[in-house]
C-alpha atoms as a printed R data frame, in Angstrom:
    type eleno elety resid chain resno       x       y       z
1   ATOM     1    CA   UNK     A     1 -15.830  -7.901  25.452
2   ATOM     2    CA   UNK     A     2 -12.325  -9.379  25.293
3   ATOM     3    CA   UNK     A     3 -12.619  -9.718  21.525
4   ATOM     4    CA   UNK     A     4 -13.610  -6.057  21.308
5   ATOM     5    CA   UNK     A     5 -10.578  -5.019  23.362
6   ATOM     6    CA   UNK     A     6  -8.270  -7.014  21.087
7   ATOM     7    CA   UNK     A     7  -9.731  -5.452  17.942
8   ATOM     8    CA   UNK     A     8  -6.810  -3.720  16.203
9   ATOM     9    CA   UNK     A     9  -9.073  -1.750  13.879
10  ATOM    10    CA   UNK     A    10 -10.994  -0.300  16.840
11  ATOM    11    CA   UNK     A    11  -7.809   0.809  18.593
12  ATOM    12    CA   UNK     A    12  -6.462   2.345  15.401
13  ATOM    13    CA   UNK     A    13  -9.682   4.249  14.858
14  ATOM    14    CA   UNK     A    14  -9.513   5.499  18.460
15  ATOM    15    CA   UNK     A    15  -5.856   6.493  17.983
16  ATOM    16    CA   UNK     A    16  -6.756   8.500  14.875
17  ATOM    17    CA   UNK     A    17  -9.618  10.129  16.771
18  ATOM    18    CA   UNK     A    18  -7.296  10.939  19.681
19  ATOM    19    CA   UNK     A    19  -4.788  12.647  17.375
20  ATOM    20    CA   UNK     A    20  -7.587  14.669  15.798
21  ATOM    21    CA   UNK     A    21  -8.926  15.745  19.197
22  ATOM    22    CA   UNK     A    22  -5.493  16.698  20.545
23  ATOM    23    CA   UNK     A    23  -4.586  18.779  17.512
24  ATOM    24    CA   UNK     A    24  -8.055  20.335  17.323
25  ATOM    25    CA   UNK     A    25  -7.785  21.646  20.899
26  ATOM    26    CA   UNK     A    26  -4.947  23.833  19.680
27  ATOM    27    CA   UNK     A    27  -5.969  24.365  16.053
28  ATOM    28    CA   UNK     A    28  -9.787  24.057  15.791
29  ATOM    29    CA   UNK     A    29  -9.823  24.197  11.993
30  ATOM    30    CA   UNK     A    30  -7.801  20.974  11.751
31  ATOM    31    CA   UNK     A    31 -10.914  18.845  12.283
32  ATOM    32    CA   UNK     A    32 -13.093  20.732   9.834
33  ATOM    33    CA   UNK     A    33 -14.729  18.402   7.267
34  ATOM    34    CA   UNK     A    34 -12.924  20.085   4.381
35  ATOM    35    CA   UNK     A    35  -9.525  19.484   6.013
36  ATOM    36    CA   UNK     A    36 -10.379  15.883   6.924
37  ATOM    37    CA   UNK     A    37 -11.423  15.297   3.325
38  ATOM    38    CA   UNK     A    38  -8.095  16.735   2.186
39  ATOM    39    CA   UNK     A    39  -6.205  14.377   4.520
40  ATOM    40    CA   UNK     A    40  -8.169  11.395   3.215
41  ATOM    41    CA   UNK     A    41  -7.501  12.458  -0.362
42  ATOM    42    CA   UNK     A    42  -3.795  12.988   0.340
43  ATOM    43    CA   UNK     A    43  -3.602   9.491   1.825
44  ATOM    44    CA   UNK     A    44  -5.538   7.771  -0.972
45  ATOM    45    CA   UNK     A    45  -2.474   6.619  -2.912
46  ATOM    46    CA   UNK     A    46  -0.856   5.216   0.237
47  ATOM    47    CA   UNK     A    47  -4.068   3.336   1.057
48  ATOM    48    CA   UNK     A    48  -4.080   1.628  -2.335
49  ATOM    49    CA   UNK     A    49  -0.395   0.755  -2.141
50  ATOM    50    CA   UNK     A    50  -0.851  -0.643   1.386
51  ATOM    51    CA   UNK     A    51  -3.480  -3.036   0.059
52  ATOM    52    CA   UNK     A    52  -1.117  -4.245  -2.653
53  ATOM    53    CA   UNK     A    53   1.635  -4.767  -0.106
54  ATOM    54    CA   UNK     A    54  -0.819  -6.538   2.196
55  ATOM    55    CA   UNK     A    55  -1.537  -9.170  -0.466
56  ATOM    56    CA   UNK     A    56   2.183  -9.966  -0.654
57  ATOM    57    CA   UNK     A    57   2.867  -9.874   3.093
58  ATOM    58    CA   UNK     A    58  -0.014 -12.264   3.767
59  ATOM    59    CA   UNK     A    59   1.884 -14.913   1.754
60  ATOM    60    CA   UNK     A    60   4.963 -14.513   4.012
61  ATOM    61    CA   UNK     A    61   6.673 -12.418   1.344
62  ATOM    62    CA   UNK     A    62   7.459  -8.731   0.914
63  ATOM    63    CA   UNK     A    63   7.638  -6.355  -2.049
64  ATOM    64    CA   UNK     A    64  10.310  -3.688  -1.678
65  ATOM    65    CA   UNK     A    65   9.957  -2.628  -5.311
66  ATOM    66    CA   UNK     A    66   6.487  -1.047  -5.198
67  ATOM    67    CA   UNK     A    67   7.717   2.555  -5.082
68  ATOM    68    CA   UNK     A    68  10.179   1.896  -7.907
69  ATOM    69    CA   UNK     A    69   7.415   0.222  -9.914
70  ATOM    70    CA   UNK     A    70   5.315   3.353  -9.325
71  ATOM    71    CA   UNK     A    71   8.163   5.604 -10.485
72  ATOM    72    CA   UNK     A    72   8.822   3.550 -13.631
73  ATOM    73    CA   UNK     A    73   5.179   3.252 -14.708
74  ATOM    74    CA   UNK     A    74   4.698   6.921 -13.860
75  ATOM    75    CA   UNK     A    75   7.608   7.937 -16.071
76  ATOM    76    CA   UNK     A    76   6.369   5.719 -18.919
77  ATOM    77    CA   UNK     A    77   2.858   7.173 -18.808
78  ATOM    78    CA   UNK     A    78   4.152  10.748 -18.483
79  ATOM    79    CA   UNK     A    79   6.474  10.365 -21.476
80  ATOM    80    CA   UNK     A    80   3.712   8.674 -23.494
81  ATOM    81    CA   UNK     A    81   1.287  11.495 -22.715
82  ATOM    82    CA   UNK     A    82   3.886  14.126 -23.577
83  ATOM    83    CA   UNK     A    83   4.613  12.455 -26.922
84  ATOM    84    CA   UNK     A    84   1.031  11.458 -27.801
85  ATOM    85    CA   UNK     A    85  -1.383  13.757 -25.936
86  ATOM    86    CA   UNK     A    86  -4.348  12.529 -28.016
87  ATOM    87    CA   UNK     A    87  -4.308   9.076 -26.396
88  ATOM    88    CA   UNK     A    88  -7.418   8.788 -24.146
89  ATOM    89    CA   UNK     A    89  -6.628   8.954 -20.430
90  ATOM    90    CA   UNK     A    90  -8.550   5.735 -19.574
91  ATOM    91    CA   UNK     A    91  -6.333   3.913 -22.082
92  ATOM    92    CA   UNK     A    92  -3.222   5.382 -20.439
93  ATOM    93    CA   UNK     A    93  -4.466   4.277 -17.016
94  ATOM    94    CA   UNK     A    94  -5.147   0.770 -18.320
95  ATOM    95    CA   UNK     A    95  -1.635   0.736 -19.774
96  ATOM    96    CA   UNK     A    96  -0.193   1.699 -16.390
97  ATOM    97    CA   UNK     A    97  -2.024  -1.162 -14.700
98  ATOM    98    CA   UNK     A    98  -0.789  -3.637 -17.334
99  ATOM    99    CA   UNK     A    99   2.833  -2.427 -17.135
100 ATOM   100    CA   UNK     A   100   2.747  -2.441 -13.338
101 ATOM   101    CA   UNK     A   101   1.264  -5.950 -13.317
102 ATOM   102    CA   UNK     A   102   4.001  -7.114 -15.727
103 ATOM   103    CA   UNK     A   103   6.690  -5.738 -13.396
104 ATOM   104    CA   UNK     A   104   4.991  -7.462 -10.473
105 ATOM   105    CA   UNK     A   105   4.804 -10.678 -12.510
106 ATOM   106    CA   UNK     A   106   8.570 -10.458 -13.067
107 ATOM   107    CA   UNK     A   107   9.041 -10.438  -9.294
108 ATOM   108    CA   UNK     A   108   6.549 -13.273  -8.922
109 ATOM   109    CA   UNK     A   109   8.239 -15.471 -11.520
110 ATOM   110    CA   UNK     A   110  11.618 -15.141  -9.813
111 ATOM   111    CA   UNK     A   111  10.077 -16.026  -6.450
112 ATOM   112    CA   UNK     A   112   7.944 -18.870  -7.841
113 ATOM   113    CA   UNK     A   113  10.114 -20.580 -10.444
114 ATOM   114    CA   UNK     A   114  13.613 -19.853  -9.118
115 ATOM   115    CA   UNK     A   115  12.645 -20.021  -5.434
116 ATOM   116    CA   UNK     A   116  14.624 -16.882  -4.609
117 ATOM   117    CA   UNK     A   117  13.673 -15.212  -1.297
118 ATOM   118    CA   UNK     A   118  11.206 -12.364  -1.992
119 ATOM   119    CA   UNK     A   119  13.243  -9.807  -0.051
120 ATOM   120    CA   UNK     A   120  16.267 -10.541  -2.262
121 ATOM   121    CA   UNK     A   121  14.239 -10.449  -5.487
122 ATOM   122    CA   UNK     A   122  12.477  -7.181  -4.739
123 ATOM   123    CA   UNK     A   123  15.585  -5.533  -3.342
124 ATOM   124    CA   UNK     A   124  17.200  -6.244  -6.712
125 ATOM   125    CA   UNK     A   125  14.231  -5.163  -8.813
126 ATOM   126    CA   UNK     A   126  13.900  -2.024  -6.675
127 ATOM   127    CA   UNK     A   127  17.257  -0.934  -8.084
128 ATOM   128    CA   UNK     A   128  16.548  -2.259 -11.588
129 ATOM   129    CA   UNK     A   129  13.217  -0.437 -11.932
130 ATOM   130    CA   UNK     A   130  14.662   2.779 -10.526
131 ATOM   131    CA   UNK     A   131  17.573   2.506 -12.946
132 ATOM   132    CA   UNK     A   132  15.205   1.981 -15.875
133 ATOM   133    CA   UNK     A   133  13.498   5.269 -14.990
134 ATOM   134    CA   UNK     A   134  16.825   7.006 -15.580
135 ATOM   135    CA   UNK     A   135  17.553   5.013 -18.746
136 ATOM   136    CA   UNK     A   136  14.261   5.705 -20.544
137 ATOM   137    CA   UNK     A   137  14.188   9.371 -19.507
138 ATOM   138    CA   UNK     A   138  17.892  10.080 -19.903
139 ATOM   139    CA   UNK     A   139  17.775  11.631 -16.445
140 ATOM   140    CA   UNK     A   140  15.346  14.328 -17.619
141 ATOM   141    CA   UNK     A   141  12.116  15.345 -15.917
142 ATOM   142    CA   UNK     A   142   8.651  15.449 -17.410
143 ATOM   143    CA   UNK     A   143   6.821  18.441 -15.940
144 ATOM   144    CA   UNK     A   144   3.351  19.964 -16.048
145 ATOM   145    CA   UNK     A   145   4.111  21.988 -19.179
146 ATOM   146    CA   UNK     A   146   4.644  18.742 -21.136
147 ATOM   147    CA   UNK     A   147   1.525  16.983 -19.844
148 ATOM   148    CA   UNK     A   148  -1.930  17.381 -21.344
149 ATOM   149    CA   UNK     A   149  -4.664  19.161 -19.397
150 ATOM   150    CA   UNK     A   150  -6.826  16.031 -19.282
151 ATOM   151    CA   UNK     A   151  -3.903  14.011 -17.916
152 ATOM   152    CA   UNK     A   152  -3.542  16.394 -14.976
153 ATOM   153    CA   UNK     A   153  -7.163  17.233 -14.272
154 ATOM   154    CA   UNK     A   154  -8.871  13.807 -14.282
155 ATOM   155    CA   UNK     A   155  -8.139  12.823 -10.682
156 ATOM   156    CA   UNK     A   156  -8.473  16.438  -9.494
157 ATOM   157    CA   UNK     A   157 -12.169  16.562 -10.364
158 ATOM   158    CA   UNK     A   158 -15.071  15.837  -8.001
159 ATOM   159    CA   UNK     A   159 -17.823  13.238  -8.092
160 ATOM   160    CA   UNK     A   160 -20.697  13.236  -5.574
161 ATOM   161    CA   UNK     A   161 -18.779  15.700  -3.433
162 ATOM   162    CA   UNK     A   162 -15.590  13.610  -3.234
163 ATOM   163    CA   UNK     A   163 -12.375  14.103  -5.217
164 ATOM   164    CA   UNK     A   164 -11.933  11.552  -8.002
165 ATOM   165    CA   UNK     A   165  -8.641  10.449  -6.414
166 ATOM   166    CA   UNK     A   166 -10.544   9.463  -3.275
167 ATOM   167    CA   UNK     A   167 -12.987   7.504  -5.427
168 ATOM   168    CA   UNK     A   168 -10.059   5.589  -6.950
169 ATOM   169    CA   UNK     A   169  -9.040   4.533  -3.420
170 ATOM   170    CA   UNK     A   170 -12.598   3.587  -2.469
171 ATOM   171    CA   UNK     A   171 -13.154   1.488  -5.599
172 ATOM   172    CA   UNK     A   172  -9.793  -0.277  -5.227
173 ATOM   173    CA   UNK     A   173 -10.527  -0.994  -1.546
174 ATOM   174    CA   UNK     A   174 -13.968  -2.447  -2.313
175 ATOM   175    CA   UNK     A   175 -12.668  -4.621  -5.160
176 ATOM   176    CA   UNK     A   176  -9.724  -5.790  -3.066
177 ATOM   177    CA   UNK     A   177 -12.012  -6.642  -0.136
178 ATOM   178    CA   UNK     A   178 -14.323  -8.656  -2.374
179 ATOM   179    CA   UNK     A   179 -11.363 -10.454  -3.920
180 ATOM   180    CA   UNK     A   180  -9.796 -11.355  -0.576
181 ATOM   181    CA   UNK     A   181 -13.016 -12.468   1.127
182 ATOM   182    CA   UNK     A   182 -15.225 -13.784  -1.675
183 ATOM   183    CA   UNK     A   183 -12.868 -15.596  -4.043
184 ATOM   184    CA   UNK     A   184 -10.950 -18.841  -3.812
185 ATOM   185    CA   UNK     A   185  -7.696 -17.087  -4.762
186 ATOM   186    CA   UNK     A   186  -8.112 -14.536  -1.980
187 ATOM   187    CA   UNK     A   187  -8.695 -17.225   0.617
188 ATOM   188    CA   UNK     A   188  -5.689 -19.116  -0.754
189 ATOM   189    CA   UNK     A   189  -3.486 -16.057  -0.102
190 ATOM   190    CA   UNK     A   190  -4.499 -16.158   3.558
191 ATOM   191    CA   UNK     A   191  -4.134 -19.953   3.735
192 ATOM   192    CA   UNK     A   192  -0.531 -20.148   2.561
193 ATOM   193    CA   UNK     A   193   0.415 -17.426   5.023
194 ATOM   194    CA   UNK     A   194  -1.118 -19.357   7.912
195 ATOM   195    CA   UNK     A   195   0.482 -22.677   6.983
196 ATOM   196    CA   UNK     A   196   2.060 -23.196   3.544
197 ATOM   197    CA   UNK     A   197   2.589 -26.930   4.138
198 ATOM   198    CA   UNK     A   198  -1.033 -27.544   5.041
199 ATOM   199    CA   UNK     A   199  -2.078 -25.373   2.098
200 ATOM   200    CA   UNK     A   200  -0.284 -27.733  -0.284
201 ATOM   201    CA   UNK     A   201  -2.253 -30.696   1.085
202 ATOM   202    CA   UNK     A   202  -5.504 -28.841   0.442
203 ATOM   203    CA   UNK     A   203  -4.579 -28.485  -3.231
204 ATOM   204    CA   UNK     A   204  -3.314 -24.887  -3.194
205 ATOM   205    CA   UNK     A   205  -0.374 -24.116  -5.472
206 ATOM   206    CA   UNK     A   206   1.781 -22.011  -3.133
207 ATOM   207    CA   UNK     A   207   4.115 -20.699  -5.822
208 ATOM   208    CA   UNK     A   208   1.304 -19.690  -8.156
209 ATOM   209    CA   UNK     A   209  -0.546 -17.968  -5.308
210 ATOM   210    CA   UNK     A   210   2.542 -15.947  -4.378
211 ATOM   211    CA   UNK     A   211   2.918 -15.052  -8.049
212 ATOM   212    CA   UNK     A   212  -0.673 -13.779  -8.081
213 ATOM   213    CA   UNK     A   213   0.000 -11.669  -4.978
214 ATOM   214    CA   UNK     A   214   2.965  -9.992  -6.690
215 ATOM   215    CA   UNK     A   215   0.875  -9.344  -9.817
216 ATOM   216    CA   UNK     A   216  -1.778  -7.643  -7.658
217 ATOM   217    CA   UNK     A   217   0.895  -5.593  -5.920
218 ATOM   218    CA   UNK     A   218   2.385  -4.581  -9.275
219 ATOM   219    CA   UNK     A   219  -0.980  -3.698 -10.830
220 ATOM   220    CA   UNK     A   220  -1.841  -1.384  -7.913
221 ATOM   221    CA   UNK     A   221   1.629   0.162  -8.128
222 ATOM   222    CA   UNK     A   222   1.056   0.811 -11.819
223 ATOM   223    CA   UNK     A   223  -2.264   2.527 -11.160
224 ATOM   224    CA   UNK     A   224  -0.605   4.579  -8.422
225 ATOM   225    CA   UNK     A   225   2.064   5.558 -10.957
226 ATOM   226    CA   UNK     A   226  -0.448   7.522 -13.020
227 ATOM   227    CA   UNK     A   227  -2.215   8.958  -9.965
228 ATOM   228    CA   UNK     A   228   1.051  10.107  -8.372
229 ATOM   229    CA   UNK     A   229   2.411  11.771 -11.514
230 ATOM   230    CA   UNK     A   230  -0.854  13.481 -12.417
231 ATOM   231    CA   UNK     A   231  -1.254  14.703  -8.831
232 ATOM   232    CA   UNK     A   232   2.243  16.100  -8.339
233 ATOM   233    CA   UNK     A   233   2.718  16.915 -12.072
234 ATOM   234    CA   UNK     A   234   6.332  15.834 -12.262
235 ATOM   235    CA   UNK     A   235   7.982  12.572 -13.300
236 ATOM   236    CA   UNK     A   236  11.601  11.977 -12.349
237 ATOM   237    CA   UNK     A   237  14.007   9.374 -11.000
238 ATOM   238    CA   UNK     A   238  13.341  10.610  -7.467
239 ATOM   239    CA   UNK     A   239   9.576  10.061  -7.540
240 ATOM   240    CA   UNK     A   240   8.430   8.132  -4.422
241 ATOM   241    CA   UNK     A   241  12.040   7.475  -3.414
242 ATOM   242    CA   UNK     A   242  12.026   5.581  -0.111
243 ATOM   243    CA   UNK     A   243   8.233   5.349  -0.121
244 ATOM   244    CA   UNK     A   244   8.341   1.553   0.062
245 ATOM   245    CA   UNK     A   245   9.112   1.863   3.790
246 ATOM   246    CA   UNK     A   246   6.024   4.021   4.325
247 ATOM   247    CA   UNK     A   247   3.898   1.428   2.510
248 ATOM   248    CA   UNK     A   248   5.197  -1.380   4.709
249 ATOM   249    CA   UNK     A   249   4.730   0.798   7.803
250 ATOM   250    CA   UNK     A   250   1.060   1.340   6.932
251 ATOM   251    CA   UNK     A   251   0.544  -2.426   6.732
252 ATOM   252    CA   UNK     A   252   2.369  -3.163   9.972
253 ATOM   253    CA   UNK     A   253   0.587  -0.415  11.897
254 ATOM   254    CA   UNK     A   254  -2.678  -1.751  10.469
255 ATOM   255    CA   UNK     A   255  -2.045  -5.155  12.012
256 ATOM   256    CA   UNK     A   256  -0.888  -7.053   8.925
257 ATOM   257    CA   UNK     A   257   1.494  -9.643  10.342
258 ATOM   258    CA   UNK     A   258   4.950  -9.806   8.769
259 ATOM   259    CA   UNK     A   259   4.811 -13.538   9.522
260 ATOM   260    CA   UNK     A   260   1.929 -13.807   7.040
261 ATOM   261    CA   UNK     A   261  -1.623 -15.083   7.165
262 ATOM   262    CA   UNK     A   262  -3.063 -12.345   9.378
263 ATOM   263    CA   UNK     A   263  -4.433  -8.929   8.484
264 ATOM   264    CA   UNK     A   264  -7.567  -7.170   7.311
265 ATOM   265    CA   UNK     A   265  -8.395  -4.703   4.568
266 ATOM   266    CA   UNK     A   266  -9.824  -2.305   7.151
267 ATOM   267    CA   UNK     A   267  -6.637  -2.561   9.202
268 ATOM   268    CA   UNK     A   268  -4.381  -1.735   6.246
269 ATOM   269    CA   UNK     A   269  -6.562   1.231   5.297
270 ATOM   270    CA   UNK     A   270  -6.620   2.540   8.873
271 ATOM   271    CA   UNK     A   271  -2.844   2.074   9.140
272 ATOM   272    CA   UNK     A   272  -2.358   4.246   6.064
273 ATOM   273    CA   UNK     A   273  -4.896   6.780   7.336
274 ATOM   274    CA   UNK     A   274  -3.155   6.917  10.720
275 ATOM   275    CA   UNK     A   275   0.128   7.807   9.023
276 ATOM   276    CA   UNK     A   276  -1.681  10.385   6.894
277 ATOM   277    CA   UNK     A   277  -3.264  12.046   9.935
278 ATOM   278    CA   UNK     A   278  -0.006  12.035  11.905
279 ATOM   279    CA   UNK     A   279   2.015  13.412   8.999
280 ATOM   280    CA   UNK     A   280  -0.510  16.213   8.577
281 ATOM   281    CA   UNK     A   281  -0.841  16.904  12.303
282 ATOM   282    CA   UNK     A   282   2.827  17.118  13.286
283 ATOM   283    CA   UNK     A   283   3.726  20.094  11.050
284 ATOM   284    CA   UNK     A   284   0.601  21.917  12.284
285 ATOM   285    CA   UNK     A   285   1.778  21.735  15.898
286 ATOM   286    CA   UNK     A   286   5.309  22.736  14.931
287 ATOM   287    CA   UNK     A   287   7.102  19.383  15.182
288 ATOM   288    CA   UNK     A   288  10.323  19.289  13.150
289 ATOM   289    CA   UNK     A   289  10.689  16.817  10.243
290 ATOM   290    CA   UNK     A   290  13.314  14.890  12.217
291 ATOM   291    CA   UNK     A   291  10.899  14.302  15.091
292 ATOM   292    CA   UNK     A   292   8.242  13.357  12.567
293 ATOM   293    CA   UNK     A   293  10.423  10.488  11.343
294 ATOM   294    CA   UNK     A   294  11.213   9.448  14.931
295 ATOM   295    CA   UNK     A   295   7.536   9.424  15.910
296 ATOM   296    CA   UNK     A   296   6.584   7.447  12.806
297 ATOM   297    CA   UNK     A   297   9.357   4.961  13.580
298 ATOM   298    CA   UNK     A   298   8.170   4.628  17.178
299 ATOM   299    CA   UNK     A   299   4.638   3.916  15.937
300 ATOM   300    CA   UNK     A   300   5.987   1.156  13.678
301 ATOM   301    CA   UNK     A   301   7.969  -0.443  16.520
302 ATOM   302    CA   UNK     A   302   4.938  -0.315  18.811
303 ATOM   303    CA   UNK     A   303   2.809  -1.952  16.124
304 ATOM   304    CA   UNK     A   304   5.373  -4.741  15.628
305 ATOM   305    CA   UNK     A   305   5.472  -5.383  19.393
306 ATOM   306    CA   UNK     A   306   1.669  -5.537  19.567
307 ATOM   307    CA   UNK     A   307   1.571  -7.905  16.589
308 ATOM   308    CA   UNK     A   308   4.203 -10.167  18.146
309 ATOM   309    CA   UNK     A   309   2.402 -10.278  21.509
310 ATOM   310    CA   UNK     A   310  -0.881 -11.049  19.789
311 ATOM   311    CA   UNK     A   311   0.664 -13.941  17.873
312 ATOM   312    CA   UNK     A   312   2.237 -15.346  21.070
313 ATOM   313    CA   UNK     A   313  -1.147 -15.221  22.828
314 ATOM   314    CA   UNK     A   314  -2.729 -17.154  19.961
315 ATOM   315    CA   UNK     A   315   0.034 -19.742  20.261
316 ATOM   316    CA   UNK     A   316  -0.596 -20.175  24.004
317 ATOM   317    CA   UNK     A   317  -4.326 -20.636  23.396
318 ATOM   318    CA   UNK     A   318  -3.652 -23.388  20.869
319 ATOM   319    CA   UNK     A   319  -1.263 -25.140  23.256
320 ATOM   320    CA   UNK     A   320  -3.773 -24.941  26.134
321 ATOM   321    CA   UNK     A   321  -6.475 -26.405  23.922
322 ATOM   322    CA   UNK     A   322  -4.127 -29.217  22.900
323 ATOM   323    CA   UNK     A   323  -3.271 -29.933  26.553
324 ATOM   324    CA   UNK     A   324  -6.979 -30.016  27.388
325 ATOM   325    CA   UNK     A   325  -7.608 -32.588  24.653
326 ATOM   326    CA   UNK     A   326  -4.699 -34.720  25.848
């Protein structure tokens, strides 16, 4: 029973349900299946990005450059499509993933080989990637009129009753879950977050594992670059500006510990979905954008407090067990 009460995923699911019930009492159509499907679809990109950020945070690192990576890969794919519309869309998507992974690898190399703190590295590359968007585009936009029909319509289609964009999120979530729970590399990511010193003695290469986490983060950012641009049909320097904070917020609200080593795929997904539901619910009930930011910030602070208290309780349990042995 106590374990059930401490289950972060359960409480998040109940919080999402509570928001839906409260808003539905005033606007009954908010909880209609079609609207809920729209909310899930709107949150799909954030869900994928939260998983990429989770991989990095679990290693006691952070990636502040994900939104800039998204903007850069999005601009590259938009300009490529505008110049060569005959290139197959799957090939463009694969190119986005490769470019995004390369940008993530650049972050990972600096963290691994030069031992620079991840927050410093990604704060720098955040600016570099965003600047490159301006350089390669000359400050110009790429809009819907310059994009091919296939480029725009792929993720807007439906498959088995769900939008293709939602299927992208589902497939990424399943693959990420299998990687984190069924592979040696996934378990290593958790291990170095729990105790990097002990991880070394078990034969885990901490630097290489952090590098892998940044590559995963970059690859997901690259995929999101195509999905974002094709969804909103505009590529510019301002794409996803400031979105890195929303990505981190989704992870924190989902119970991914900033201290590393703790967090679940379900938690990260529910954290993103919670933000999606709240961001859709607040305008419906007439809450101003300024209050929306304040409420989102309050949710983040509450999540951090809950995470911190949970980690302190775990520490006390370990100490009590040690005292009992002594």
